C-alpha positions, -999 to +999 in steps of 0.1 A: -137-190+452-142-200+488-140-177+517-117-200+536-082-204+521-067-239+516-032-251+523-020-243+488-031-207+491-009-204+522+020-221+505+018-194+477+023-166+502+060-171+506+080-166+537+067-145+566+078-140+601+057-140+633+058-107+651+053-101+688+038-068+701+054-053+732+048-025+755+082-012+766+089+009+798+124+020+808+130+017+845+166+030+848+181+051+820+218+053+816+234+074+844+254+094+819+224+103+797+205+134+806+174+151+793+152+121+791+127+105+816+112+071+816+078+085+810+090+101+777+100+067+763+071+044+773+061+033+738+052+002+718+076-020+699+077-051+678+101-080+675+103-113+657+116-132+687+109-136+724+138-135+749+149-170+756+175-189+775+194-222+774+216-240+798+251-249+786+261-285+790+294-293+807+312-324+795+329-345+822+347-378+823+337-403+850+354-436+852+362-436+814+327-425+804+316-392+790+288-376+810+271-342+808+261-319+836+241-287+835+261-255+835+256-218+833+225-203+818+230-186+784+205-158+778+213-152+741+221-116+751+210-100+719+175-086+714+163-069+682+134-046+688+116-022+664+105+009+683+077+032+673+084+069+672+062+092+694+048+125+683+075+146+699+105+127+684+116+116+719+125+081+707+147+092+679+164+118+701+169+092+728+185+067+703+208+094+688+219+106+723+224+070+735+247+061+706+267+094+710+271+087+747+288+053+743+318+064+723+335+097+716+348+093+680+378+116+680+388+113+717+382+076+718+366+078+753+342+051+763+316+056+791+319+029+819+293+001+818+278+013+851+269+047+835+259+032+801+235+004+809+198+006+815+169-016+825+135-019+809+103-039+811+089-057+781+052-066+783+041-091+757+007-081+744-019-103+727-041-093+698-065-075+721-036-055+738-038-074+770-006-081+789+004-118+787+039-120+800+066-096+814+103-096+809+126-073+829+158-068+809+188-062+831+221-046+821+210-035+786+227-012+763+220+000+728+242-018+703+228-001+672+198+013+654+186+025+620+153+042+609+130+020+589+114+035+558+078+045+560+054+019+547+032+043+527+031+079+518+003+086+542+020+069+571+030+092+600+046+065+622+084+062+619+099+030+633+135+024+644+151-010+641+173-014+672+196-041+686+201-043+724+227-063+743+218-073+778+232-094+807+201-113+817+163-111+821+138-120+848 
């Protein structure tokens, strides 16, 4: 047995996803949500994708020929993040309150977007926890979340799989 694996050893591992480690800091919390501060929610999170953008192509006809011109930027607008729980359960309480804020089940009342959206900063961290890139997510709101099962019996960290919708990022 060698200490260095060969290509066949990697092929036997099966499918795996690359994960990105993030520091997350909330700038502006939803205006209708009370009882939380940005300092309470500054935690770490993980994702399997980095926010990206593409430019839509607009098809035009010019003297009988089809040509394309660049159009509006498309940001993808969905960002799945796995948030780590803090010791005082602030993250789980925040997620629960945020979901309850958006829709009143019996009354059918929805909070306006201006009171429901937030802004947060994602800081991409390398393997030594050094900041490599920053993304400011604008006009974000929590679309959904669910707790992820603990990885082992001795594990004390609970994670929450969340999905965020957003307008754009800088």
